[in-house]
C-alpha positions as CSV (number, residue, x, y, z in Angstrom):
1,M,22.2,-13.6,-3.7
2,A,19.1,-11.5,-3.9
3,K,16.8,-11.6,-0.9
4,R,13.5,-13.5,-1.2
5,D,10.2,-11.7,-0.9
6,Y,9.4,-11.6,2.8
7,Y,5.8,-12.8,2.2
8,E,7.2,-15.7,0.3
9,V,9.6,-16.5,3.1
10,L,6.7,-16.8,5.6
11,G,4.4,-18.4,3.1
12,V,1.6,-15.8,3.5
13,D,-0.3,-13.4,1.2
14,K,0.2,-9.6,1.3
15,S,-3.3,-9.4,2.7
16,A,-2.4,-11.6,5.7
17,S,-3.4,-10.3,9.1
18,A,-0.9,-9.7,11.9
19,D,-2.1,-12.9,13.6
20,E,-1.6,-14.9,10.4
21,I,1.9,-13.5,10.0
22,K,2.7,-14.3,13.6
23,K,1.4,-17.8,13.3
24,A,3.4,-18.4,10.1
25,Y,6.6,-17.3,11.7
26,R,6.0,-19.3,14.9
27,K,5.6,-22.4,12.8
28,L,8.9,-21.7,10.9
29,A,10.8,-20.8,14.1
30,V,9.9,-24.2,15.7
31,K,10.7,-26.1,12.4
32,Y,14.1,-24.6,11.8
33,H,15.3,-23.8,15.3
34,P,19.0,-24.8,15.5
35,D,18.3,-26.8,18.8
36,K,16.1,-29.1,16.7
37,N,18.6,-29.1,13.7
38,P,22.1,-29.2,15.2
39,G,24.8,-28.6,12.7
40,D,22.3,-28.0,9.8
41,K,23.5,-24.8,8.2
42,E,20.5,-24.7,5.8
43,A,18.1,-24.8,8.7
44,E,20.1,-22.1,10.4
45,E,19.9,-19.8,7.4
46,K,16.1,-20.4,7.0
47,F,15.7,-19.7,10.7
48,K,17.5,-16.3,10.3
49,E,15.6,-15.5,7.1
50,A,12.2,-16.1,8.7
51,A,13.2,-14.0,11.7
52,E,14.2,-11.1,9.4
53,A,11.0,-11.3,7.5
54,Y,8.9,-11.3,10.6
55,S,10.8,-8.4,12.1
56,I,9.7,-6.3,9.1
57,L,6.2,-7.5,8.5
58,S,5.2,-7.4,12.2
59,D,6.1,-3.7,12.4
60,A,3.3,-1.6,10.8
61,D,5.7,1.2,9.7
62,K,8.3,-1.1,8.2
63,K,5.6,-3.2,6.6
64,A,4.1,-0.2,4.9
65,R,7.5,0.9,3.5
66,Y,8.3,-2.6,2.4
67,D,4.9,-2.9,0.6
68,Q,5.6,0.4,-1.3
69,F,9.3,0.2,-2.0
70,G,10.3,-3.5,-1.5
71,H,13.7,-4.3,0.1
72,A,15.0,-0.8,-0.7
73,G,12.3,0.8,1.5
74,V,13.6,-1.1,4.6
75,D,17.3,-1.1,3.9
76,G,19.1,-1.1,7.2
77,A,15.8,-1.7,9.1
78,A,16.2,-5.5,9.2
79,P,17.9,-7.0,12.3
80,D,21.6,-7.8,12.2
81,F,22.3,-11.2,13.9
82,S,26.0,-11.1,13.4
83,G,26.8,-9.5,16.7
84,G,24.2,-11.1,19.0
85,F,20.6,-12.1,19.1
86,G,18.9,-9.6,21.5
87,N,16.2,-8.5,19.0
88,L,15.6,-12.1,17.8
89,N,15.3,-13.0,21.5
90,D,12.6,-10.4,21.9
91,I,10.7,-11.8,18.8
92,L,10.8,-15.3,20.2
93,N,9.7,-14.2,23.7
94,D,6.7,-12.5,22.1
95,L,5.8,-15.6,20.2
96,F,6.4,-18.3,22.9
97,G,5.5,-16.4,26.0
98,G,8.9,-16.0,27.7
99,A,10.3,-19.4,26.9
100,F,13.4,-17.7,25.4
101,G,14.4,-16.0,28.6
102,G,18.1,-16.3,27.8
103,G,20.1,-14.5,25.1
104,F,21.8,-16.3,22.2
105,S,25.6,-16.6,22.0
106,G,25.4,-17.3,18.2
107,F,24.2,-20.1,16.0
108,G,27.5,-21.9,16.2
109,G,27.7,-21.8,20.0
110,G,24.4,-23.4,20.8
111,F,21.2,-22.0,22.3
112,G,21.6,-22.0,26.1
113,G,18.2,-20.3,26.6
114,G,16.5,-22.5,24.0
115,F,13.1,-24.0,24.5
116,G,13.9,-25.1,28.1
117,G,15.9,-23.9,31.1
118,G,19.6,-23.4,31.2
119,R,21.7,-20.5,32.4
120,Q,20.7,-17.2,31.0
121,Q,23.1,-14.8,29.3
122,Q,22.4,-11.1,29.9
123,R,19.5,-9.9,27.8
124,V,20.1,-7.3,25.2
125,Y,17.5,-4.5,25.4
126,R,16.6,-2.0,22.7
127,G,15.6,1.6,23.4
128,R,12.4,3.1,22.2
129,D,12.2,5.0,19.0
130,I,11.4,8.8,19.0
131,R,9.1,10.2,16.3
132,V,9.3,13.9,15.5
133,R,7.7,16.0,12.7
134,V,9.6,18.5,10.6
135,K,7.9,21.2,8.4
136,L,9.7,22.1,5.2
137,T,9.1,24.7,2.6
138,L,9.0,23.8,-1.1
139,E,12.3,25.7,-1.5
140,E,13.9,23.5,1.1
141,I,12.5,20.3,-0.5
142,A,13.8,21.4,-3.9
143,K,17.4,21.6,-2.7
144,G,17.5,19.4,0.4
145,V,18.3,20.8,3.8
146,E,20.0,20.2,7.1
147,K,17.7,20.7,10.1
148,E,18.6,21.0,13.8
149,I,16.1,19.0,15.9
150,S,15.8,19.4,19.6
151,I,14.6,16.2,21.5
152,E,14.5,15.0,25.0
153,K,15.6,11.4,25.4
154,S,16.9,8.8,27.7
155,V,20.7,8.5,27.8
156,P,23.1,6.3,29.9
157,C,23.5,7.8,33.4
158,P,26.9,9.5,33.6
159,E,27.2,8.7,37.3
160,C,27.1,5.0,37.0
161,G,27.9,4.5,33.3
162,G,24.5,3.0,32.6
163,K,24.9,0.1,35.0
164,G,22.4,1.3,37.6
165,A,24.9,1.0,40.4
166,K,28.0,3.1,41.1
167,N,30.0,0.0,42.0
168,S,30.0,-3.3,40.2
169,S,30.0,-5.0,43.6
170,D,26.5,-3.7,44.2
171,I,25.2,-5.9,41.4
172,K,24.4,-9.4,42.7
173,T,23.2,-12.6,41.2
174,C,19.5,-13.1,41.9
175,S,19.0,-15.6,44.6
176,A,15.5,-16.6,43.5
177,C,16.6,-17.8,40.1
178,N,20.4,-18.2,40.6
179,G,21.0,-15.9,37.7
180,T,19.0,-17.7,35.1
181,G,16.2,-15.1,35.0
182,Q,13.7,-17.9,35.0
183,V,11.9,-19.9,37.7
184,Q,11.3,-23.5,37.1
185,R,8.0,-25.1,38.3
186,V,7.4,-28.9,38.3
187,A,3.9,-30.2,38.4
188,N,2.9,-33.9,38.9
189,S,0.0,-35.4,37.1
190,I,-1.3,-38.7,35.9
191,F,0.8,-38.2,32.8
192,G,4.0,-37.7,34.8
193,Q,6.0,-34.5,35.6
194,T,5.5,-31.3,33.6
195,V,8.2,-28.7,33.8
196,T,7.4,-25.1,33.0
197,Y,9.5,-21.9,33.1
198,S,8.5,-18.4,33.8
199,T,10.2,-15.0,34.2
200,C,11.7,-14.5,37.7
201,Q,9.6,-11.9,39.5
202,Q,12.4,-10.8,41.8
203,C,14.8,-9.7,39.1
204,G,12.4,-9.3,36.2
205,G,14.3,-11.8,34.1
206,E,17.6,-10.0,34.5
207,G,19.3,-12.7,36.6
208,K,20.8,-9.9,38.7
209,V,19.6,-7.5,41.3
210,I,21.0,-4.1,42.4
211,T,21.6,-3.9,46.2
212,N,22.7,-0.2,46.2
213,P,21.1,1.7,43.3
214,C,22.7,4.7,41.8
215,R,21.3,7.9,43.3
216,S,21.2,9.8,40.0
217,C,19.2,7.3,38.0
218,G,17.5,5.2,40.8
219,G,19.0,2.0,39.5
220,S,17.6,2.3,36.0
221,G,20.9,3.3,34.4
222,L,19.1,6.0,32.4
223,V,18.5,9.7,32.8
224,R,16.7,12.3,30.7
225,K,18.6,14.8,28.6
226,R,17.8,17.3,25.9
227,E,19.9,17.1,22.8
228,T,20.1,18.9,19.5
229,I,20.6,16.6,16.5
230,K,21.5,17.7,13.0
231,V,19.5,15.8,10.4
232,K,20.2,15.9,6.6
233,I,17.0,15.7,4.7
234,P,17.4,14.8,1.0
235,A,15.9,16.8,-1.9
236,G,12.5,15.7,-3.2
237,V,10.9,14.3,0.0
238,E,7.1,14.4,0.3
239,A,4.6,14.9,3.1
240,G,4.2,11.7,5.1
241,M,7.6,10.3,4.3
242,Q,9.6,9.0,7.3
243,L,13.4,9.2,7.6
244,T,15.1,6.8,10.0
245,I,18.2,8.1,11.9
246,Q,19.6,5.0,13.4
247,G,20.8,5.0,17.0
248,Q,19.5,8.5,17.8
249,G,16.4,7.4,19.8
250,H,16.2,6.5,23.5
251,A,19.0,4.6,25.1
252,A,18.3,1.1,26.4
253,K,18.9,-0.2,29.9
254,N,22.0,-2.3,30.6
255,N,23.8,-0.3,27.9
256,G,21.7,-2.0,25.2
257,I,20.9,-0.9,21.6
258,N,19.7,2.6,21.2
259,G,16.3,3.2,19.5
260,D,16.0,5.2,16.3
261,L,14.9,8.8,15.6
262,L,12.0,8.8,13.1
263,V,11.6,12.1,11.2
264,V,8.2,12.5,9.6
265,I,8.1,15.1,6.8
266,E,5.4,17.8,6.8
267,E,5.1,20.3,3.9
268,Q,4.3,24.0,4.3
269,E,1.8,25.4,1.9
270,H,3.5,27.6,-0.7
271,P,1.8,31.0,-1.3
272,N,1.8,30.7,-5.1
273,L,2.7,27.2,-6.2
274,K,0.8,24.0,-5.9
275,R,2.5,20.6,-5.8
276,E,1.4,17.3,-7.3
277,G,4.0,14.6,-7.0
278,N,7.2,16.2,-8.5
279,N,5.3,18.7,-10.7
280,L,4.4,22.3,-9.8
281,Y,1.4,24.3,-10.9
282,Y,1.0,28.1,-11.1
283,T,-1.7,30.4,-12.5
284,K,-0.5,33.6,-14.1
285,V,-3.1,36.3,-14.6
286,I,-2.4,38.4,-17.7
287,S,-4.0,41.5,-19.2
288,M,-6.1,41.6,-22.4
289,P,-3.6,43.6,-24.3
290,D,-0.8,41.1,-23.4
291,A,-3.0,38.2,-24.4
292,I,-3.9,39.8,-27.7
293,L,-0.6,41.3,-28.6
294,G,1.8,39.0,-26.8
295,A,4.3,39.9,-24.1
296,E,7.0,38.6,-21.8
297,V,5.9,38.0,-18.2
298,E,7.6,36.8,-15.0
299,V,6.6,33.8,-13.0
300,P,7.9,32.6,-9.6
301,C,10.0,29.4,-9.6
302,L,11.7,27.7,-6.7
303,D,15.1,28.9,-7.9
304,G,13.9,32.5,-8.4
305,P,11.8,34.5,-10.9
306,Y,11.7,33.2,-14.5
307,K,10.6,35.0,-17.6
308,I,8.3,33.3,-20.2
309,K,6.8,34.4,-23.4
310,V,3.1,35.0,-23.9
311,D,2.3,34.3,-27.6
312,A,0.0,36.8,-29.4
313,G,-3.6,35.6,-29.3
314,T,-3.1,33.5,-26.1
315,Q,-6.5,32.2,-24.8
316,S,-7.5,32.1,-21.2
317,G,-6.7,28.6,-19.9
318,T,-3.7,28.1,-22.1
319,V,-1.0,26.0,-20.3
320,V,2.7,26.1,-20.9
321,R,5.2,23.6,-19.6
322,L,8.6,24.6,-18.1
323,R,10.7,21.5,-18.2
324,N,12.8,20.5,-15.1
325,K,11.4,23.5,-13.1
326,G,9.6,21.1,-10.7
327,L,11.0,19.0,-7.8
328,P,13.6,16.3,-7.9
329,T,12.8,12.7,-6.9
330,V,14.3,11.4,-3.7
331,N,18.0,10.5,-4.2
332,G,17.8,11.6,-7.8
333,Y,16.0,8.5,-9.2
334,G,13.5,9.4,-11.8
335,G,14.7,12.9,-12.8
336,T,13.1,16.2,-12.0
337,G,9.5,17.2,-12.4
338,D,8.1,20.1,-14.5
339,M,6.3,23.3,-13.8
340,Y,3.0,24.1,-15.5
341,V,1.9,27.7,-15.9
342,K,-1.8,28.4,-16.8
343,F,-2.7,31.8,-18.2
344,A,-5.9,33.5,-17.0
345,V,-6.9,36.6,-19.0
346,W,-8.1,39.5,-16.8
347,I,-11.4,41.0,-18.0
348,P,-11.9,44.4,-16.4
349,K,-15.3,45.0,-14.7
350,K,-15.3,48.8,-14.7
351,L,-14.3,51.1,-17.6
352,D,-14.3,54.9,-17.9
353,K,-16.0,56.6,-20.9
354,E,-12.9,56.7,-23.0
355,E,-12.1,53.0,-22.4
356,K,-15.7,52.0,-23.1
357,A,-15.5,54.0,-26.4
358,I,-12.3,52.2,-27.4
359,I,-13.8,48.8,-26.7
360,E,-17.1,49.7,-28.4
361,S,-15.2,50.7,-31.5
362,L,-13.7,47.2,-31.6
363,R,-17.0,45.4,-31.2
364,G,-17.7,45.2,-34.9
365,K,-14.2,44.5,-36.1
366,D,-13.7,41.1,-37.8
367,A,-10.7,40.3,-35.6
368,F,-12.8,40.5,-32.5
369,K,-15.6,38.2,-33.8
370,P,-15.3,34.6,-32.5
371,N,-13.9,32.6,-35.4
372,P,-11.8,29.8,-33.9
373,T,-9.3,28.0,-36.0
374,K,-8.8,24.2,-36.0
375,E,-6.2,24.6,-33.2
376,D,-8.5,26.9,-31.3
377,K,-11.4,24.3,-31.6
378,S,-9.2,21.6,-30.2
379,F,-8.3,23.9,-27.3
380,F,-12.0,24.8,-26.6
381,D,-13.0,21.1,-26.8
382,K,-10.6,20.4,-24.0
383,L,-12.1,23.2,-21.9
384,K,-15.6,21.9,-22.8
385,D,-14.6,18.4,-21.5
386,L,-13.9,19.9,-18.1
387,F,-17.7,20.7,-17.7
388,D,-19.0,17.4,-19.1
């Protein structure tokens, strides 16, 4: 079944602010939460659908890609709830101020952390993304290229295996919260008892404390390391595009989910060619004799020099189109662009006596008197429009 539009799922307009998107998702999360709808598969699916929509629209980069390309622009960026609910847990904690201190075992198995207390499962963390910029030439963009990118990132500590302690016996259950990661407070009032839950300050919501931290990582479970990563960049990319390399960002604590590597494309200026979308533009300066008599000239293309014909009587400003000599679209959708060559006739500024005499002898000739044909008039009208 095709996915519904994310804005439709949350019931907001495309112009909705971040606060409006957050408010809409909060309302749906409360309405369809499985704890409030036990055994209701339809509510469960709507709950997951709303969480997926919010995960995209609450992220500025993902939202921009979705607004431009729809679901295809965020393919693979939406959360996968099949193997656990760490990222959904983070979304709900952000909305409800830490009420979801526990992880989720799955929709079928109940929500131990839920809206109240209960024993917490270990929280699943996600590492931070890394954003790098890569400069490409037009030749590289035309064919696609594999680039080696050197980055420094957090990786699991090799000494402790990312646990933060060399021995598992050095990881103890937090005595302040008894492993729940939450501290319960009961307040009495004229309306009765009010129970609130907050993140345990002693363990930071982990439910466990390390009594003998690893010397290499200081108990964080992470160390810094420089790595070289090969990234395949498809043909046809444009400046400002962002490629997501999943799992190549910073590692997360407690052996959680790695962040992503975000590769932002930059384009080096070409010495001869100008780009506009998938089309290329080039100005070829030709001599007066070539323009008058016709000739064969060479122009630079991305796949090497290319010879084109200059028709006799070519006017300065004439443009010829070279089909499929431009750039491909990303992933091949939409074909290949064209290259446009504009001829500019070179008029010499200085002549010797012999050259002047030759030109002077031509001044009165009928062929050199302006007498544009119907086609010429159409061409000159187009040039005229440029100055209106």
